[in-house]
C-alpha positions in Angstrom: -40.7 108.0 253.1 -38.3 105.2 252.1 -39.9 105.2 248.6 -39.0 108.8 248.1 -35.4 108.1 248.9 -35.4 105.2 246.6 -36.8 107.3 243.7 -34.0 109.8 244.2 -31.4 107.0 244.2 -33.0 105.4 241.1 -32.9 108.5 238.9 -29.2 108.0 237.7 -29.8 104.3 237.3 -32.9 104.9 235.2 -31.0 107.3 233.0 -28.3 104.7 232.4 -30.9 102.0 231.7 -32.5 104.3 229.1 -29.1 104.9 227.5 -28.6 101.2 227.3 -32.0 100.6 225.8 -31.4 103.3 223.2 -28.3 101.4 222.1 -30.0 98.1 222.0 -33.0 99.2 220.0 -32.1 101.6 217.3 -35.1 101.2 215.1 -38.1 103.6 215.1 -41.2 102.4 216.9 -39.3 100.4 219.5 -40.3 102.7 222.4 -42.5 100.1 224.1 -39.7 97.5 224.1 -37.2 100.1 225.5 -39.6 101.1 228.2 -40.4 97.5 229.1 -36.7 96.8 229.5 -36.1 99.8 231.7 -39.1 99.2 233.9 -38.3 95.5 234.3 -34.7 96.2 235.2 -35.7 99.0 237.7 -38.3 96.7 239.2 -35.7 93.9 239.8 -33.3 96.4 241.4 -36.1 97.7 243.8 -37.4 94.3 244.6 -33.9 93.0 245.4 -33.4 95.9 247.9 -36.9 95.7 249.5 -40.0 94.0 248.5 -42.8 94.0 246.0 -44.9 96.5 248.0 -42.2 99.2 247.6 -42.2 98.6 243.8 -46.0 99.1 243.8 -45.4 102.5 245.3 -42.6 103.4 242.9 -43.9 102.0 239.6 -46.0 105.1 238.6 -43.2 107.5 239.5 -40.6 105.4 237.7 -42.8 105.2 234.6 -43.3 109.0 234.7 -39.5 109.6 235.0 -38.9 107.3 232.0 -41.5 109.0 229.9 -40.3 112.5 230.8 -36.6 111.6 230.2 -37.4 110.1 226.8 -39.2 113.2 225.7 -36.5 115.6 226.9 -33.2 113.9 227.2 -33.4 110.9 224.8 -35.9 112.1 222.1 -36.4 110.2 218.8 -34.2 112.0 216.3 -37.0 112.2 213.8 -40.0 113.3 215.8 -39.3 113.3 219.5 -41.0 109.9 220.1 -41.4 109.0 223.7 -41.2 105.6 225.1 -44.8 104.3 225.4 
């Protein structure tokens, strides 16, 4: 159940990482680069606190949180583009 606790702790960090990515890449069509940055940073945080196996459990959930957040909280101003 450690991974559930880590997911809960990561949510505000993920939101901040998305906010940073939104500021770094302002052009349309940069969703994949934004998501890659967020996922890489989140992975480094998790691996530094635990090990690679924990990230393997968290990766899918983190990806889903990023996608859902980008659709709802950080949508593309033109068409609601999510990070891919």
